[in-house]
MARBA-3410 file (N, C-alpha, C, O; in Angstrom, 1 decimal):
131
-15.2,16.5,4.5,-15.0,15.0,4.4,-14.3,14.7,3.0,-13.9,13.5,2.8 ~ -14.2,15.6,2.1,-13.5,15.6,1.2,-12.1,15.6,1.2,-11.3,14.9,0.5 ~ -11.8,16.5,2.1,-10.3,16.8,2.7,-9.9,15.2,3.3,-8.9,14.6,2.9 ~ -10.7,14.9,4.1,-10.2,13.3,4.9,-10.1,12.6,3.9,-8.9,12.1,4.1 ~ -10.6,12.2,2.8,-10.8,11.3,1.8,-9.1,11.9,1.3,-8.1,11.2,1.6
-9.0,12.8,0.7,-7.9,13.4,0.0,-6.6,12.7,1.0,-5.9,11.9,0.5 ~ -6.5,13.2,2.1,-5.4,12.8,3.1,-5.6,11.4,2.9,-5.0,10.9,2.0 ~ -6.3,10.6,3.6,-6.5,9.1,3.3,-5.9,8.4,2.1,-5.2,7.4,2.0 ~ -6.4,9.2,1.1,-6.0,8.5,-0.5,-4.2,8.9,-0.5,-3.4,8.3,-1.2 ~ -4.0,9.8,0.3,-2.2,10.3,-0.1,-1.7,9.5,1.0,-0.7,8.8,0.8
-2.1,9.4,2.1,-1.5,8.5,3.2,-1.5,6.9,2.8,-0.5,6.3,3.2 ~ -2.5,6.1,2.1,-2.2,5.3,1.4,-1.4,5.0,0.6,-0.9,3.9,0.5 ~ -1.1,6.2,-0.2,-0.3,5.8,-1.6,1.4,6.0,-0.8,2.4,5.5,-1.3 ~ 1.3,6.6,0.2,2.6,6.9,0.8,2.9,5.4,1.6,3.9,4.7,1.5 ~ 2.1,5.2,2.1,2.3,3.8,3.0,3.0,2.7,1.7,4.1,2.2,1.8
2.2,2.5,0.5,2.5,1.7,-0.3,3.8,2.2,-0.9,4.5,1.4,-1.5 ~ 4.0,3.1,-0.8,5.5,3.5,-1.6,6.6,3.2,-0.7,7.6,2.8,-1.3 ~ 6.5,3.3,0.7,7.5,3.1,1.7,7.5,1.3,1.4,8.6,0.9,1.0 ~ 6.8,0.7,1.5,7.0,-0.8,1.3,7.6,-1.3,0.2,8.2,-2.4,0.2 ~ 7.4,-0.2,-1.1,8.0,-0.8,-2.1,9.5,-0.4,-2.2,10.3,-1.2,-2.7
9.8,1.0,-1.4,10.8,1.2,-1.2,12.0,0.2,-0.2,13.1,-0.2,-0.4 ~ 11.1,-0.2,1.0,11.7,-1.1,1.5,11.9,-2.6,1.0,12.7,-3.3,1.5 ~ 11.4,-2.9,0.1,11.2,-4.2,-0.4,12.5,-4.3,-1.3,13.3,-5.3,-1.3 ~ 12.7,-3.1,-2.2,13.5,-2.7,-3.3,14.8,-2.2,-2.9,15.8,-2.9,-3.1 ~ 14.7,-1.1,-2.3,16.1,-0.7,-1.7,17.0,-1.1,-0.5,18.2,-1.2,-0.4
16.2,-1.4,0.3,16.7,-1.7,1.7,17.7,-2.9,1.7,18.5,-3.1,2.7 ~ 17.7,-3.7,0.6,18.5,-5.4,0.6,19.3,-4.6,0.0,20.3,-4.7,0.7 ~ 19.6,-3.7,-1.0,20.5,-3.3,-1.5,21.6,-2.4,-0.8,22.8,-2.7,-0.8 ~ 21.1,-1.5,-0.2,21.5,-0.6,0.9,22.5,-1.4,1.9,23.7,-1.2,2.1 ~ 21.7,-2.4,2.4,22.2,-3.4,3.2,23.7,-4.2,3.0,24.6,-4.5,3.7
23.3,-4.6,1.2,24.7,-5.2,1.0,25.8,-4.0,0.5,27.0,-4.2,0.7 ~ 25.5,-3.2,0.1,26.3,-2.1,0.0,27.1,-1.4,1.1,28.3,-1.2,1.0 ~ 26.2,-1.0,2.2,26.8,-0.6,3.7,26.5,-1.4,4.7,25.6,-0.8,5.5 ~ 26.9,-2.6,5.1,26.7,-3.4,5.9,26.6,-3.3,7.1,25.9,-4.0,7.8 ~ 27.4,-1.8,7.5,27.4,-1.7,9.1,25.9,-1.1,9.5,25.7,-1.0,10.7
24.9,-0.7,8.5,23.8,0.1,8.4,22.8,-0.9,8.7,21.7,-0.5,9.0 ~ 23.1,-2.4,8.9,22.2,-3.5,9.4,21.7,-3.4,10.8,20.6,-3.7,11.2 ~ 22.7,-2.9,11.4,22.2,-2.6,12.8,21.1,-1.5,13.2,20.2,-1.5,14.1 ~ 21.4,-0.6,12.1,20.1,0.4,12.5,18.9,-0.1,12.0,17.9,0.6,12.3 ~ 18.7,-1.1,11.4,17.4,-1.4,10.7,17.0,-2.7,11.5,16.9,-3.7,10.8
16.7,-2.7,12.9,16.4,-3.7,13.5,15.2,-4.2,13.3,14.8,-5.3,13.8 ~ 14.4,-3.4,12.6,12.8,-4.1,12.4,12.8,-5.0,11.2,13.1,-4.9,10.0 ~ 12.2,-6.2,12.2,12.6,-7.3,11.1,11.6,-7.0,10.1,10.8,-6.0,10.3 ~ 11.6,-7.8,8.8,10.7,-7.9,7.8,9.1,-8.2,7.9,8.2,-7.6,7.4 ~ 9.0,-9.4,8.7,7.7,-9.7,8.8,7.1,-8.6,10.0,5.9,-8.3,10.0
7.6,-8.1,10.6,7.2,-7.0,11.7,7.0,-5.7,10.7,6.2,-4.8,11.0 ~ 7.6,-5.7,9.7,7.7,-4.3,8.9,6.5,-4.5,7.8,5.8,-3.5,7.4 ~ 6.3,-5.9,7.4,5.1,-6.2,6.5,4.0,-6.1,7.5,3.0,-5.7,6.9 ~ 3.8,-6.4,8.7,2.3,-6.5,9.7,2.2,-5.1,9.7,1.2,-4.7,9.2 ~ 3.3,-3.9,10.2,3.2,-3.0,10.4,2.3,-2.2,9.5,1.3,-1.5,9.9
3.0,-2.2,8.1,2.5,-1.4,7.0,1.1,-2.1,6.6,0.3,-1.5,5.9 ~ 0.9,-3.3,7.0,-0.7,-3.8,6.5,-1.7,-3.4,7.4,-2.9,-3.4,7.0 ~ -1.3,-3.1,8.8,-2.0,-2.6,9.8,-2.7,-1.0,9.7,-3.7,-0.6,10.2 ~ -1.5,-0.1,8.8,-1.4,0.8,8.6,-2.1,1.5,7.7,-2.8,2.5,7.8 ~ -1.9,0.3,6.4,-2.8,0.7,5.2,-4.3,0.1,4.9,-4.9,0.6,4.0
-4.8,-1.0,5.6,-5.6,-1.4,5.4,-6.7,-0.5,6.1,-7.7,-0.4,5.3 ~ -7.1,0.3,7.3,-8.1,1.0,7.7,-8.2,2.2,6.6,-9.2,2.4,6.0 ~ -7.0,2.8,6.6,-6.9,4.0,5.6,-7.3,4.1,4.6,-8.0,5.1,4.2 ~ -7.0,2.6,3.7,-7.4,2.5,2.4,-9.3,2.1,2.5,-10.0,2.4,1.6 ~ -9.5,1.6,3.3,-10.6,1.2,3.3,-11.8,2.4,4.1,-13.0,2.2,4.4
-11.1,3.7,4.4,-11.7,4.9,4.9,-12.0,5.5,3.2,-13.0,5.5,2.6 ~ -10.6,5.9,2.8,-10.6,6.6,1.9,-11.4,6.1,0.7,-12.1,7.0,0.2 ~ -11.5,4.7,0.2,-12.2,3.8,-0.5,-13.7,4.3,-0.4,-14.2,5.0,-1.3 ~ -14.7,4.0,1.0,-16.0,4.4,1.2,-16.2,5.8,1.1,-17.4,6.1,0.9 ~ -15.2,6.9,1.3,-15.4,8.3,1.0,-15.5,8.4,-0.3,-16.5,8.7,-0.9
-14.7,8.2,-0.8,-14.5,8.4,-2.5,-15.8,7.6,-3.2,-16.6,8.2,-3.9 ~ -15.8,6.4,-2.9,-17.0,5.6,-3.6,-18.4,6.8,-3.2,-19.0,7.2,-4.3 ~ -18.9,7.3,-2.3,-19.4,8.1,-1.9,-19.9,9.0,-2.6,-21.1,9.3,-2.9 ~ -18.6,9.5,-3.1,-18.5,10.7,-4.0,-18.5,10.5,-5.8,-18.9,11.3,-6.6 ~ -18.1,9.4,-6.1,-18.0,9.4,-7.5,-18.9,7.9,-7.8,-19.3,7.7,-9.0
-19.2,7.1,-7.0,-19.8,5.8,-7.0,-19.1,4.4,-8.3,-19.7,3.5,-8.9 ~ -17.8,4.8,-8.3,-16.9,4.0,-9.3,-16.7,2.4,-8.5,-15.8,2.4,-7.7 ~ -17.1,1.5,-8.6,-16.9,0.0,-8.2,-15.5,-0.2,-8.7,-14.6,-0.8,-8.0 ~ -15.2,0.3,-9.8,-13.9,-0.4,-9.9,-12.7,0.3,-9.3,-11.6,-0.3,-9.4 ~ -12.7,1.3,-8.7,-11.7,1.6,-7.8,-11.5,0.7,-6.7,-10.5,0.1,-6.4
-12.7,0.6,-6.1,-12.9,-0.4,-4.9,-12.3,-1.6,-5.4,-11.5,-2.3,-4.6 ~ -12.5,-2.1,-6.7,-12.3,-3.7,-6.8,-10.5,-3.8,-7.1,-9.7,-4.7,-6.7 ~ -10.3,-2.7,-7.8,-8.5,-2.2,-7.7,-8.2,-2.5,-6.6,-7.7,-3.6,-6.2 ~ -8.4,-1.5,-6.0,-7.6,-1.3,-4.2,-7.9,-2.7,-3.6,-7.0,-3.3,-2.9 ~ -9.3,-3.5,-3.8,-9.4,-4.7,-3.0,-8.1,-5.6,-3.4,-7.2,-6.1,-2.6
-8.2,-5.8,-4.6,-7.0,-6.4,-5.4,-5.6,-6.4,-4.5,-5.2,-7.3,-3.8 ~ -5.0,-5.2,-4.6,-4.0,-4.8,-4.1,-3.7,-5.3,-2.4,-2.8,-6.0,-1.9 ~ -5.2,-4.7,-1.8,-4.8,-5.4,-0.3,-4.8,-6.7,-0.2,-3.9,-7.3,0.4 ~ -5.9,-7.4,-1.1,-5.7,-9.0,-0.8,-3.9,-9.9,-1.0,-3.5,-10.8,-0.3 ~ -3.2,-8.9,-2.3,-1.9,-9.5,-2.2,-1.1,-9.1,-1.1,-0.1,-9.8,-0.9
-1.3,-7.8,-0.3,-0.5,-7.2,0.8,-0.9,-8.5,1.8,-0.1,-9.4,2.2 ~ -2.0,-8.4,2.0,-2.5,-9.6,3.2,-2.1,-10.9,2.7,-1.8,-11.7,3.6 ~ -2.0,-11.4,1.6,-1.5,-12.8,1.3,-0.2,-12.7,1.5,0.2,-13.7,2.1 ~ 0.9,-11.5,1.3,2.2,-11.5,1.7,2.5,-11.3,3.0,3.7,-11.6,3.3 ~ 1.7,-10.9,3.7,2.0,-10.6,4.9,2.0,-12.1,5.8,2.7,-12.6,6.7
0.7,-12.5,5.3,0.2,-14.0,6.1,1.0,-15.4,6.0,1.1,-16.3,6.8 ~ 1.4,-15.1,4.5,2.2,-16.4,3.7,3.3,-16.3,4.0,3.8,-17.1,4.7 ~ 4.0,-15.0,3.5,5.5,-14.8,4.1,6.4,-15.9,3.4,6.1,-16.7,2.4 ~ 7.3,-15.7,4.0,8.8,-16.4,3.6,8.3,-17.8,3.4,8.4,-18.3,2.3 ~ 7.6,-18.5,4.5,7.4,-19.8,4.4,6.7,-20.4,3.4,7.0,-21.6,3.3
5.8,-19.9,2.5,5.2,-20.5,1.5,5.3,-19.9,0.4,4.7,-20.6,-0.4 ~ 6.0,-18.6,0.0,6.0,-17.7,-1.2,7.6,-18.1,-1.5,8.1,-18.6,-2.5 ~ 8.2,-17.9,-0.3,10.1,-17.7,-0.4,10.0,-16.3,-0.5,9.2,-15.5,-0.6 ~ 11.3,-16.3,-0.6,11.6,-14.4,0.2,11.3,-13.7,-1.7,11.0,-12.5,-1.8 ~ 11.4,-14.2,-2.6,11.2,-13.8,-3.8,9.7,-13.8,-4.3,9.4,-12.9,-5.1
8.9,-14.5,-4.0,7.5,-14.7,-4.3,7.3,-13.4,-3.0,6.6,-12.5,-3.3 ~ 7.8,-13.5,-1.9,6.9,-12.5,-0.9,7.4,-10.9,-1.4,6.7,-9.9,-1.2 ~ 8.8,-11.0,-2.0,8.6,-9.2,-2.4,7.8,-9.3,-3.5,6.9,-8.4,-3.6 ~ 7.9,-10.2,-4.6,7.2,-9.7,-5.8,5.5,-9.6,-5.6,5.0,-8.6,-6.3 ~ 4.8,-10.2,-4.9,3.6,-10.0,-4.3,3.5,-8.8,-3.3,2.4,-8.3,-3.0
4.6,-8.4,-2.6,4.2,-7.2,-2.0,4.4,-6.0,-2.8,3.6,-5.1,-2.5 ~ 5.4,-5.8,-3.8,5.6,-4.9,-4.7,4.3,-4.6,-5.4,3.7,-3.6,-5.5 ~ 3.9,-5.9,-6.0,2.7,-5.6,-6.8,1.2,-5.2,-6.1,0.2,-4.7,-6.6 ~ 1.5,-5.6,-4.8,-0.1,-5.1,-4.3,0.1,-3.6,-3.9,-0.8,-2.8,-4.0 ~ 1.1,-3.4,-3.6,1.7,-2.0,-3.4,1.4,-1.0,-4.4,0.8,0.0,-4.3
1.9,-1.3,-5.3,1.7,-0.6,-6.5,0.0,-0.4,-7.0,-0.6,0.5,-7.5 ~ -0.3,-1.4,-6.6,-2.0,-1.5,-7.1,-2.6,-1.1,-6.5,-3.4,-0.3,-7.1 ~ -2.5,-1.2,-4.8,-3.0,-0.2,-4.2,-2.8,1.4,-4.3,-3.7,2.1,-4.0 ~ -1.6,1.7,-4.8,-1.3,3.2,-4.9,-2.0,3.7,-6.4,-2.6,4.7,-6.5 ~ -1.8,2.8,-7.4,-2.6,3.0,-8.5,-4.1,3.6,-8.2,-4.5,4.6,-8.6
-5.0,2.6,-7.2,-6.2,2.8,-7.1,-6.5,4.0,-6.3,-7.4,4.6,-6.7 ~ -5.7,4.5,-5.0,-5.8,5.2,-4.5,-5.6,6.5,-5.2,-6.4,7.3,-4.8 ~ -4.8,6.8,-6.1,-4.4,8.0,-7.1,-6.0,7.8,-8.1,-6.7,8.8,-8.4 ~ -6.5,6.4,-8.6,-7.7,6.8,-9.4,-8.8,7.3,-8.8,-9.6,8.1,-9.4 ~ -9.1,6.8,-7.2,-9.8,7.3,-6.1,-10.0,8.9,-5.9,-11.0,9.6,-5.7
-8.7,9.4,-6.0,-8.3,10.6,-5.7,-8.5,11.4,-7.3,-8.7,12.6,-7.3 ~ -8.3,10.9,-8.2,-8.5,11.7,-9.4,-10.3,11.7,-9.5,-10.9,12.8,-9.7 ~ -10.9,10.7,-9.4,-12.6,10.6,-9.7,-13.3,11.5,-8.6,-14.1,12.3,-8.8 ~ -12.8,11.2,-7.5,-13.2,12.4,-6.2,-13.2,13.9,-6.6,-14.2,14.6,-6.5 ~ -11.8,14.6,-7.2,-12.1,15.6,-7.5,-12.4,16.0,-8.8,-12.5,17.1,-9.1
-12.5,15.0,-9.5,-13.4,15.6,-11.1,-15.0,15.5,-10.3,-15.9,16.3,-10.7 ~ -15.1,14.8,-9.6,-16.4,14.7,-9.0,-16.7,16.4,-8.2,-17.6,17.2,-8.5 ~ -16.0,16.5,-7.4,-15.7,18.0,-6.8,-16.0,18.9,-7.5,-17.0,19.6,-7.1 ~ -15.4,19.1,-8.7,-15.1,19.9,-9.6,-16.3,20.5,-10.3,-16.5,21.7,-10.6 ~ -17.0,19.4,-10.6,-18.6,19.0,-11.5,-19.3,19.7,-10.5,-20.2,20.2,-11.2
-19.6,20.1,-9.4,-20.7,20.2,-8.6,-20.5,21.3,-8.1,-21.3,21.8,-7.4
END
């Protein structure tokens, strides 16, 4: 179960960082290299939904497994805040938040999720070493 939890934490961190890269690097890349825009047919809204559908179950599984090991509710709260921000940016999107607001909330949520899973991993590893 520990290996599955570690893998889940790493996957959640990875998906969160993919979201950050998508939000920050892709627009710059498309401005600098317009011909690449045809290669990126994945719509922004669809991309955010895909990341949400990937991160949500993985995050919840990793949090539950981690909590059972280290009993720190703080990690659960941190990741929950990050997930809430990602859910809000995905559901409210451009319409209510505007493009800048959506990017800021997506990046903030992703960074919070990555930090929470990093802490989950650290606490679980420390608990494993003391046993």
